[in-house]
N, C-alpha and C positions, 0 to 999 in steps of 0.2 A: 563747316570747314571753310578755309579761306578761298580766295578767288583762284581760278585756274592758273593765273600768272604765278601765284605763290607756290602752287604745286610744282609747276615747271621749274621754278627757281630752286626748289629743294632738290629736284631730280638732277638739275645741272650742277649742283654743288659737288657731286661725286667726281666730275671731270674738271673742277676748278683747281688751278695750280698757280704757283709762283715760279717764274723762270729765273734761275741764277746762273751767272757766268763767273768763273774764277779769274780774278785780275792778276796783274804782274806781281802784286804784293802778297799774293797767296790768300786774298780775302774774297768772299763771295759777294758780287754785286747783284742787287735786285734789278732785274730787267723788266719787271712788270707782272701783272696778274691777268690771267685769261682762262680759256677753256681748251683742253687738249683733245685731239682726235687722232685716229690713224686712218689715212686715206691714200689713194693713189696720187703720186706726184703728177704735176701738170705735164701733159704730153709724154707720159711715161707709164710703164707697166710695173714700176717699182713703188713700194709702199713707204710712207714717211710719217713722222710725227709732226703735227701741226698744232701750234698754240695761237689762238686768236684773242687779241686784247678785248677784255670785257667792256671797256669804255668806248673805244673808237673803231673796233672791229679790224684793226690793223694786224698784220702777222707779226707776232712776237718771236716765233721760232718756227723754222722749217728744217727738218732733219731727215735725211734719207736713212732708213733703218739698215744697219749693216749686219752681215752674217758673222762678223768677227765678235769675239768674246770681250766686248767693251762695256757692257751695261752692268750696273750694280744696283741692287735693291737694298736700301738702308732702312732698318727698322721697318715700319709699316707704311710710311707715307713719302718716301724719297726714292727717286730713280736718278742715278747719275751716270755719266759716261764722258769719255774723251772723244770729241768730234774729230775724226781723221781729216775731214775736208778743211777745217778751220784751225786745227791744232790748238784746241781750247777745251777746257773742262766745263761741262754744262750739268745742270741739275734741275729737276722738277720736284717741287714740294707740294704735295697734294693736300687739299682741305679734308678729303675723306680717305680713309685707308682702303675702302672698297674700290674707289676709283683708281687708286694706285695698283691694287691687285689686278683689276680688270685690264689696265693698260700694260702692266708687266706680262700678264698671260698672253696678250695679243702680240707683244714684241717677241716673246719666245716662240709663238706660233709662226710668225713671219720668218724668224731665223731658221726654224726647222725646214720650212719650205725652201729657203735659200740654200741651206746645206744640201738638200736633196737635188736641187737644180744646179748642176755643175756646168750647164750650158751657158754661153755668153749670149748677149742680146741677139746677135746675128743668127746664131744657131737656133735660138728660141723662135725667131720669126720664121726661119726655114721649116722648123718642125711643125709650125702651126699654119703653114701656108694654105693647107686644105681646110682649116677650121676658120673660115672667114665669117661664117654665120651659122646659127643653129638651124636644123631642119624645121619646116613648118610643123606646128603642133596640131597634128591630125591623127585620127585612128590609123590611117594607112601608113603613117610615118613613124609609128611607135617603135618598130624594129630598128629604124635608122637612128632615132633619138637614143635608144638603149645602147646601140653600138657606139655612138659618140661619147656617151657618159662612161660606159664600162671599159672602153679601150683607150681612154685618155691617159697618157703617161704623166709623169710628174710635171714635165714642162708644159703639157697641155692644160693642166688643171687650172692655172691662173687665168688662161685665156677663156676656158669654158666658164669659169665663175664670172668673168667679166661679161661674156655674152648673155648669160642667164640674167644677170643683174640689169643689163642694158635694156632688156625686153620687159617693160612694165607689166605686160599681160601674160608672161610665160606661165607663172604658177596658176593664174586664174584659168587659162585655157587648159593646162594639164589636169587640173582638178575637175574641169568640165568633162574631159574625156573619162576621168575616173568614174564620175557619176553615171555617164552613159554606159560604160562597160559593166558597172554594177547592176544597172537597170536591165541590161540585156543578158546578164549572167555570162558575159564574155570572159571566161576564165583565163584564156591565153593573154588577153589584153590586161587583165588585172595583175597577172604575174609579171608582165613586162613593166607595168606601172610601179609595182613594188620595187623592182630592181632599179628603175630609173630614180625614184625618190630616195631609195637607200644610197645610191651612188652620189646623188647630189648632196645629201646630208654629210657623207664622208668627205666631201670637199672641205668641210670644216671652216666654212666662211661665216664670220659673225654677221656680215651684211645679209647673207641668205637666211640665217637663223632669224634675224629681225623680221624678215618678210614672212617666213612660213609659220612663225609663232604668233602672228597677228590674229586677232579674233576672227577675221573673215576666212582664214585658211587652215588653222591648226587642226580642226576636227576632220576635215577632208584629208589632210596630210596623214593624220593618225589612221583614218579609215583605209587609205591606200596601203598602209603597212600591215593590214590584217591579212593580206593575201600573199603570204610568204610561200613560194612554191616548194620550199624544203620542209614545210610543216604540213602534215596530212590534213588537219582541220583548219578551217577559217577561224581566225581569232575574233574576239568580240570586245575590243578595247572601247569603242564608242558606246556600246551598250553599258559597259561598266561605268564610264564617266557620266552618262546621262541618267542612269537609273539607280545606281548604287552609291553614287557620291552625292551627299546631301550638303547643301549650303545652309548651315545653321549658325547664325551669328550670335555670339554671346552678348554683343552690344552692336547696335546699328552703325555701320560705317558709311558715311555719306559721300566721301571723296571718291570720285569716279576713277582717278588714277590709282589710288590705293586698292580699290576693288579689282581693277584690271590687272595690277601686278600680282595680287593674291591668286587670281584665277590662272594667270599665265604661269606662275611659279609652280602651282600644282601640276598643270599639264606638262610642263617641261620636265619636272621631276618624274612623273609617270612615264613619259616618253623615254627618259634616260634609264630608269630603273626597271621598266617592264617591256615597253614596246620594242626597243632595239638594244636591250641589255647585252645580248650575246654577240653583237656585231660591231659595237662602237669601239674605236681605238682610244688610247689614253689621251691623245690630243683633243679629240672631239669631246670626250667626257669632261676634260678640264674646261673647255669653253662653255659647255652646258652648265657646269657647276658655277662658273663665273656669272652666267645669266641669273641663276637662282640666288647666288650670294648678293649680286647687285640689286635684284628685285627686293630681297628681304631688307636690305639697307635703306632702299627708297621708302618702303612701307613704314619702317620704324621712324625714319627721319621725318616723314610727313605727319605721322600720328603724334610724335612727341612735341611737334610745334603747334598742334591744334589744342589750345587750352580748353576749349569747350568740350572736346572729346574726353580729355583726361578728367575734367571735373565731373562729367556725366558718369564716367566709369566708376569713380570713387563714390559718387552720390548713390549709385545703385548698390554698390557693395555695402554702404552704411545703412541703406534704407531698410526699416523693419518689414516693409511690404514686399521686399524681394524674396522669392521662394528659395528654399535651401538648394534646390537643383540649379536654379539660375545663379545663385551666389557661388556655388561650386564651379560652374563654368566660367564665371567672371574671374575667379581666382586662378584657374588654369590659363585663361587669356592673359592675365597680368604677369604670370610666371613666364610664359613664352615671350611676351613683349619684352620683359627684362632680359631674358636670355639672348634674344636677337639683338638687343641694344649693344652687345659686345662688338658688333661690326662697326659701331661709331667710334670716332676718335675719343681719346680719353677725356679731353675737356668737355666734349658733348655728353659723354656718359655721366661725368660728375654733375653736370647741370641737370641732366634728366633725373638722376637719383636724388638730387637736392629738391627738385620739384615734387617727386614722388613722396619724399619724406614730409614735405609741407602739406601734402594731401592726406597723409596718415597711413602710409604703407605699412609701418610697423604694427599698427593696430590690426590691419588686415592679416599680417603674418601671425600675430599673436592669436587671433581667432582661429586661423587655420590649424595652428599647433594644438588647439584644444578640441578639435573636431573628433568625432567618432569614426570618421572615414580615414582609414590608414593611408590611402593614396593622397588625400588632401593634406594630411599631417606631413607626409614626406615632401610634398610640394612646398609647404610652408617652411620646412626645415631647410630644403635645398635653396630656397629663395633667400633665407636669412644669411646663408653662407655663400651665396652667388655660385652655387654648384648646379649641375645639370638636373638632378632629380629624376623622377619618373618621366618617361616619354608621354606627355599628355596629348590630348587631341591637337591637331595641327591648326591652331587658331590663327596663325599668321603665315607661317612658312608653308603650310598645307602639303606636307609630305604624304604620299599615298600610304594608306593603311586602313585595314578593315575596321579598326576600332575607333577611328577618328569621330569625334562628335562634331567638330567644325570642319567639315570637308568642303572646302570652298570652291564649289562649281555650281553653275546654274544650268 
């Protein structure tokens, strides 16, 4: 695989945009190319769109997100709006459709928060005058932390999110308490921790998700959610992930970012579909789906640009020394790889399929259609018509399932 810089460049391509401004002649002027993010405005508790020039790191665009219905998503890669502050039409043209979807979902999430928050800034600060800092993260303060999280109103939630994110050690200390409570069989403490973690997740903050879904925290976070006081038995989510989910690669993947995204995607999907399936609201589910969709796009984007990986995949498929079982798994891998490539822009899809044709994908499909394995035949048929086909093992997107052959977890 290429150098880490190349991996990061491919990941950044999802947020790469061109900024356009409508001129007086009714034509769109190109204002430059950069990377877009959503973050807090300077010295403010309001969120805005930032576009930083990819060449000189200057700010190409700074736009405060409005609660008004001014935003439009056009096709799969353009977000446009009329900026009320400058009375001008603006547009972002994304390099990747997944990046466009991610930013669009986040704009909608911010607008939902603004609609609920009818208080002005002065009232907001008055309402939060008592929430200047979080309680110390200690066993004795768990009831106070729970009260702070559980009783925070709509206006409090942005402040609570800000305080949690500003404490770099908050989750590390909270999960340290979880391990202590579990070691001591402190049931009351475990029940409080469940409610605290659940409440923080329902804040639906992408920045918080980025922290808790990191490799160093996610298993403890899932563990803390095994102790739901409303469920009679303790759940065993970690046991399932550690002992019943097998990482069986159809072909070795050497890129650490690809592997990290595959592992994270499985866990986020399991988290969404199993661990908190009955308590998540639509907004939180939408943000979790955005993470999964974005991860899948990164995986496909990185793998498609790795010529060595593609060549090795087809070399194994053609090799007479490859066992029938291995070849079948490789065909399933190739099928899911092609299916997930639909998240790429059309131009990139066409380039990918051109490369796959040059490697001999039609020969592979032809062999699959002649197989005695009905599932493999259906996979070959669906691939030839670009249709979903049977749900194979989750070779790339790693959705939870008992029958998965490639369940990507370590």
